[in-house]
C-alpha positions as CSV (number, residue, x, y, z in Angstrom):
1,M,0.0,0.0,0.0
2,E,1.2,3.4,-0.9
3,Q,1.6,5.9,2.0
4,R,-0.8,8.9,1.9
5,A,0.6,12.3,1.1
6,Q,-2.0,14.0,3.3
7,R,-2.0,13.8,7.1
8,Q,-5.2,12.2,8.4
9,T,-7.1,12.8,11.6
10,R,-9.7,10.7,13.3
11,T,-11.8,11.7,16.3
12,L,-13.8,9.7,18.8
13,D,-15.8,10.0,21.9
14,S,-13.6,9.2,24.9
15,R,-13.7,9.8,28.6
16,F,-10.7,11.7,29.7
17,E,-9.9,11.9,33.4
18,V,-7.8,14.3,35.3
19,R,-5.4,13.2,38.1
20,E,-3.6,15.2,40.6
21,E,-0.8,13.6,42.5
22,N,2.3,14.9,44.3
23,G,1.5,18.4,43.0
24,E,1.4,17.2,39.4
25,R,-1.7,17.5,37.2
26,R,-2.4,15.0,34.4
27,I,-5.0,14.6,31.6
28,E,-5.4,10.9,30.9
29,G,-7.5,8.7,28.6
30,Y,-7.7,6.7,25.4
31,F,-7.0,8.6,22.2
32,V,-7.9,5.5,20.1
33,V,-10.1,2.5,20.9
34,F,-9.7,-0.7,19.0
35,G,-12.6,-2.7,17.8
36,G,-14.8,0.3,17.0
37,V,-16.2,0.7,13.6
38,Y,-16.4,4.4,12.5
39,E,-18.9,5.4,9.9
40,M,-17.5,7.9,7.5
41,W,-20.7,8.1,5.4
42,P,-23.4,5.5,4.8
43,G,-21.8,2.4,3.3
44,A,-18.2,3.4,4.2
45,T,-16.6,2.4,7.5
46,E,-13.2,2.3,9.0
47,S,-11.5,0.6,11.9
48,I,-8.0,0.7,13.5
49,D,-6.1,-2.6,13.8
50,P,-4.6,-3.3,17.3
51,H,-1.1,-3.4,15.7
52,A,-1.4,-0.1,13.9
53,F,0.8,1.7,16.4
54,D,3.5,-0.9,16.5
55,G,6.8,1.0,16.3
56,A,5.0,4.4,16.0
57,L,5.3,5.5,19.6
58,D,9.1,6.1,19.4
59,D,8.6,9.1,17.2
60,D,8.4,12.7,18.4
61,I,4.7,13.0,19.3
62,R,2.8,15.8,20.9
63,C,-0.5,16.1,22.8
64,L,-2.4,19.2,21.6
65,I,-5.6,20.9,22.3
66,D,-8.0,20.8,19.2
67,H,-5.0,20.0,16.9
68,E,-3.6,23.5,17.4
69,S,0.2,23.3,17.2
70,R,0.5,26.3,19.4
71,L,-1.5,24.6,22.2
72,V,0.9,21.9,23.3
73,V,0.0,20.1,26.5
74,G,2.7,17.4,26.4
75,R,5.4,15.8,24.3
76,N,6.8,12.3,24.6
77,V,10.4,13.2,23.9
78,A,10.3,15.8,26.6
79,G,8.9,13.2,29.1
80,T,5.6,15.2,29.5
81,L,3.5,12.8,27.4
82,T,3.3,9.0,28.1
83,L,1.7,6.8,25.4
84,R,1.1,3.1,25.5
85,V,-1.0,0.5,23.6
86,D,-3.0,-2.1,25.4
87,E,-5.8,-4.4,24.4
88,R,-8.3,-1.6,24.5
89,G,-6.5,1.0,22.5
90,L,-3.9,3.9,22.5
91,W,-3.8,5.4,26.0
92,G,-2.1,8.6,26.9
93,S,-1.2,10.7,29.9
94,A,-0.1,14.4,29.5
95,L,1.6,16.2,32.4
96,V,0.0,19.6,32.5
97,N,2.4,22.6,32.9
98,P,1.0,24.8,35.7
99,E,2.6,27.9,34.1
100,D,0.8,27.4,30.8
101,S,-2.7,29.0,31.0
102,D,-3.9,27.1,27.9
103,A,-2.9,23.7,29.4
104,M,-4.5,24.6,32.8
105,N,-7.7,25.7,31.0
106,A,-7.8,22.4,29.2
107,Y,-7.2,20.6,32.5
108,A,-10.1,22.5,34.1
109,R,-12.4,21.8,31.1
110,V,-11.7,18.1,31.2
111,K,-12.1,18.1,35.0
112,R,-15.6,19.6,34.6
113,G,-16.5,17.3,31.8
114,D,-16.9,20.1,29.3
115,V,-14.2,18.5,27.0
116,S,-14.0,14.7,26.7
117,Q,-13.3,13.8,23.1
118,A,-10.1,12.5,21.6
119,S,-8.4,12.7,18.3
120,F,-5.1,11.8,16.6
121,A,-3.2,12.9,13.5
122,F,-1.2,10.4,11.4
123,D,-0.2,9.1,8.0
124,I,-1.6,5.8,6.8
125,L,1.4,3.5,6.0
126,D,-0.6,0.3,5.5
127,E,-4.3,-0.6,5.3
128,D,-6.7,-3.3,4.0
129,T,-9.7,-2.5,1.9
130,E,-12.8,-4.8,1.9
131,V,-15.4,-4.2,-0.7
132,R,-18.5,-6.1,0.4
133,A,-21.2,-7.8,-1.6
134,D,-23.7,-5.0,-0.8
135,G,-21.4,-2.4,-2.3
136,S,-20.2,-1.0,1.0
137,V,-16.5,-0.6,1.7
138,H,-14.6,-1.1,5.0
139,W,-11.0,0.1,5.5
140,T,-8.8,-1.4,8.3
141,I,-5.9,0.9,9.1
142,K,-3.0,-1.5,9.8
143,K,0.0,0.8,10.3
144,V,0.4,4.5,10.9
145,R,3.0,7.2,11.5
146,L,1.7,9.1,14.5
147,Y,2.2,12.9,14.8
148,E,0.0,14.0,17.6
149,V,-2.9,13.2,19.8
150,S,-5.4,15.9,20.9
151,V,-8.0,16.6,23.4
152,V,-10.8,18.0,21.3
153,T,-14.1,19.9,21.8
154,F,-16.1,18.3,18.9
155,P,-15.8,14.7,17.7
156,A,-16.2,14.6,14.0
157,Y,-14.4,13.6,10.8
158,R,-13.1,16.6,9.0
159,D,-14.1,17.3,5.4
160,T,-10.6,16.6,4.2
161,E,-10.7,13.0,5.6
162,I,-14.1,12.4,4.0
163,T,-12.8,13.8,0.7
164,A,-9.7,11.6,0.8
165,R,-11.8,8.5,1.6
166,K,-14.3,9.3,-1.1
167,A,-11.4,9.5,-3.6
168,D,-10.3,6.0,-2.4
169,Y,-13.8,4.8,-2.9
170,E,-14.1,6.2,-6.4
171,N,-10.8,4.6,-7.3
172,L,-12.1,1.3,-6.1
173,R,-15.2,1.7,-8.2
174,R,-13.2,2.7,-11.3
175,R,-10.8,-0.3,-10.9
176,A,-13.7,-2.7,-10.4
177,A,-15.4,-1.3,-13.6
178,E,-12.1,-1.6,-15.5
179,A,-11.7,-5.2,-14.3
180,W,-15.2,-6.0,-15.3
181,R,-14.7,-4.6,-18.8
182,E,-11.5,-6.5,-19.2
183,K,-13.2,-9.7,-18.1
184,Q,-16.0,-9.1,-20.6
185,K,-13.5,-8.5,-23.4
186,A,-11.7,-11.7,-22.6
187,R,-15.0,-13.6,-22.5
188,L,-16.0,-12.1,-25.9
189,S,-12.6,-12.9,-27.4
190,Q,-12.9,-16.4,-26.1
191,W,-16.4,-16.8,-27.5
192,H,-15.2,-15.5,-30.9
193,S,-12.3,-17.9,-31.0
194,N,-14.5,-20.8,-30.2
195,S,-17.1,-20.0,-32.9
């Protein structure tokens, strides 16, 4: 599978928690949950393979607020973001900087329950595509390059992701039509040679 040129994001409902211990404040929760099927539009779904993040957590990854690069809550290479994969999904813990008003505001919003959704940004390095008998399509993302995880206000696929997936879908339909035409040509040719 060819790597995508465009960075992708996916968003899901999560339940973040805040934790205060030894004077440190943390925002913690699952940024990705395995086993979920996400509907991109009717007839097009996607899921994340439990091994999609194998080898991806060693890169330089940040925890942001609403995917805003200026609103950094934590960073794994700085030791302020911990990420791990378990049987449920991709879990993270961001150490909140008490001197950063944006991070403290995010902490307060999560604590009150005003913000509880999660998202992540990545490149697709490998995926499987299943075109089902009913015409629907399901993508399983098998390997990613992870750039960032975010605590987000609204859980939704962005238009760019829908557009990218619809282009994938149209390419599948075009290739299926081409394959059908070639098969028909071969059948016709075979029929003429047997006549």
